N, C-alpha and C positions, 0 to 999 in steps of 0.2 A: 386691214388694216378697218376698213368700212365696219365692220362688225366692231371690231374695238369700242368703235364712237359709238356705234346703234346699241348696244348692247340689249338685243333683240327687242328692240321699242323703246328702252325706259334708256338709253345714252342722253334724252334731255333734261329728266329728272337726275340722274348720273350726276351727271358733269356741272350744273346748275348747284347743284347741294355741295359738290367742292369746291367750287367757287364760292358759294358763299363762308362754307367753312372759314374758306383761307383770309374769304378780307375779310370776317369775324377776328378772327387771330389775329391778325396783322391790326385792324382794330384796337383789340386786348392789348397789344402791344407795344406802340405809340400813344394813345392816351393817358395812360399813366405820368411817363416820362414827360407830354405837353404840359400834362397836369404841375406837375415835379418845376418846372421852370418857372411855371404863374405864382405859384406858392414860394417857389422860391427869390423872386419877384417880389411880392409883397411884403417878407419879412424882410429883406431888406430894404425896404422900402419906409416899413413903418421903425424899423430900427434905425434910420436916419432922420426919419420926425423925432423921434422919443432921444436922439443924444441932442439935436437941436435944442430941443423944450429945455433939457438939464444944462445944455452948457451957458441957453441964454437966460436963463433961472437965476442961476447964482455967477455974479460978478465979479 
Protein backbone atom coordinates (compact mmCIF):
# COMPACT_ATOMS: atom_id res chain seq x y z
CA UNK A 1 0.00 0.00 0.00
CA UNK A 2 2.85 2.37 0.85
CA UNK A 3 4.43 1.67 -2.56
CA UNK A 4 1.18 2.65 -4.25
CA UNK A 5 1.08 5.97 -2.40
CA UNK A 6 4.81 6.65 -2.81
CA UNK A 7 4.99 5.72 -6.53
CA UNK A 8 8.75 5.59 -6.61
CA UNK A 9 9.19 9.00 -5.00
CA UNK A 10 6.74 10.75 -7.32
CA UNK A 11 3.62 10.06 -5.28
CA UNK A 12 3.20 13.63 -4.05
CA UNK A 13 3.28 14.99 -7.61
CA UNK A 14 1.02 12.27 -8.98
CA UNK A 15 -1.65 12.51 -6.26
CA UNK A 16 -1.51 16.30 -6.30
CA UNK A 17 -2.05 16.19 -10.06
CA UNK A 18 -5.08 13.95 -9.59
CA UNK A 19 -6.46 16.26 -6.90
CA UNK A 20 -6.03 19.35 -9.08
CA UNK A 21 -7.60 17.56 -12.05
CA UNK A 22 -10.69 16.54 -10.08
CA UNK A 23 -10.98 19.98 -8.48
CA UNK A 24 -10.92 21.64 -11.91
CA UNK A 25 -13.38 19.07 -13.21
CA UNK A 26 -15.77 19.83 -10.33
CA UNK A 27 -15.45 23.59 -10.85
CA UNK A 28 -16.00 23.12 -14.57
CA UNK A 29 -19.20 21.23 -13.77
CA UNK A 30 -20.57 23.64 -11.13
CA UNK A 31 -19.64 27.06 -12.54
CA UNK A 32 -21.94 27.03 -15.59
CA UNK A 33 -24.88 25.92 -13.45
CA UNK A 34 -24.33 28.78 -11.01
CA UNK A 35 -23.96 31.21 -13.90
CA UNK A 36 -27.18 29.89 -15.47
CA UNK A 37 -29.11 30.60 -12.26
CA UNK A 38 -27.73 34.12 -12.18
CA UNK A 39 -28.61 34.76 -15.83
CA UNK A 40 -32.14 33.39 -15.35
CA UNK A 41 -32.66 35.71 -12.38
CA UNK A 42 -31.41 38.68 -14.39
CA UNK A 43 -33.69 37.84 -17.32
CA UNK A 44 -36.70 37.43 -15.03
CA UNK A 45 -36.00 40.78 -13.35
CA UNK A 46 -35.61 42.46 -16.73
CA UNK A 47 -38.90 40.94 -17.92
CA UNK A 48 -40.68 42.22 -14.78
CA UNK A 49 -39.26 45.71 -15.30
CA UNK A 50 -40.28 45.69 -18.93
CA UNK A 51 -43.77 44.47 -18.04
CA UNK A 52 -44.15 47.22 -15.43
CA UNK A 53 -43.07 49.84 -17.97
CA UNK A 54 -45.50 48.62 -20.61
CA UNK A 55 -48.42 48.33 -18.20
CA UNK A 56 -47.69 51.75 -16.67
CA UNK A 57 -47.37 53.51 -20.03
CA UNK A 58 -50.78 52.46 -21.36
CA UNK A 59 -53.66 53.37 -19.02
